[in-house]
N, C-alpha and C positions, 0 to 999 in steps of 0.2 A: 097510287104506287106515288103522284107527287107529293104528298104526306111525307114519303119516306128520303127522297128526292130532299126537300125540304129539311127536312130531321140532320141529316148526310149532310147537306149544307154549314147548317146554321153546325155541328158538330165541328167541321172545317177549320171553319173560322175562329171559335172558342174552344177548342176541346175539353180544357179544364169549366168550364161552364157548365156542361152538364156532371160529371165528378162533385164539383162546388158545393151541385143542387143538390144532388143525390144527397153527401155528406149532411149536409145543411139539415134537408129534412129529416135523416135518420140521426141525428143530435137531439133535435126536435119531438123526438119520439120517444128517445131515451129521455131525458129530462124526466118527464112524471117518475120513470119507471126507479132512475136513481134519488128521484126524490123520497121514496117511498120504501126504495129497501135501506136509506139512513134514517127513515124516520124508523124501521123493523129493526134496526142494529143501536140505537138509541135506546128503544123499548128493554133490546136483551139486554144490552148495558146496566141501563138501570136496574135490573130487576136482578141483574149479579150483583150489585155497590149494594142490593136491601138484602138480597140474601147473605152477602159476607157481612151487615152491620148483626142483625140476627144471627148469626152464628157467634159472630163477636159476645153477643149481649148473652147467648149463652153457657159460651165456653168462659164467662167471669161468674157469673152464678154459679157454674159449677163449680167453682176454685175456689170462691168465698164460702158457700154453702161446705166444700171439702174442709177449708181451714175450721171453721164453726165445730163440725160438728167434733174430732179429737178432743177438742176442746171442752164438749159438752159430754164425752165419753170422762176424760179423766174426772171430769167435775161429779156428775153419778157415783163414779170409783170410790172417787175421795167420800161421797157421801157416803156408802152402805160402809 
C-alpha cells in the first residue's frame, strides 16, 4: 500500500515523468524493429532493381535477335 502511495505522490509531482519514461522505453524497444524493417525494405528494393536490370537485358537481347533474324532470312532467301 505504501508503494502505491509513493507512486501516486511521484506522479502527482511530475505527471509527465511517467509518460515520458514509458515513451522512451517504447521508442528504445521499437528501434531494433525499425532497423530490421528498413534493412528488409532495402533488400527488397535491391532485388527489384536487379530484376529490372535483368529484364532490360533480356528485352534488349530479344530486340537485337529479332532485328537480326529478318536479315538472315532475307540473306537465305537471296541465296536460294
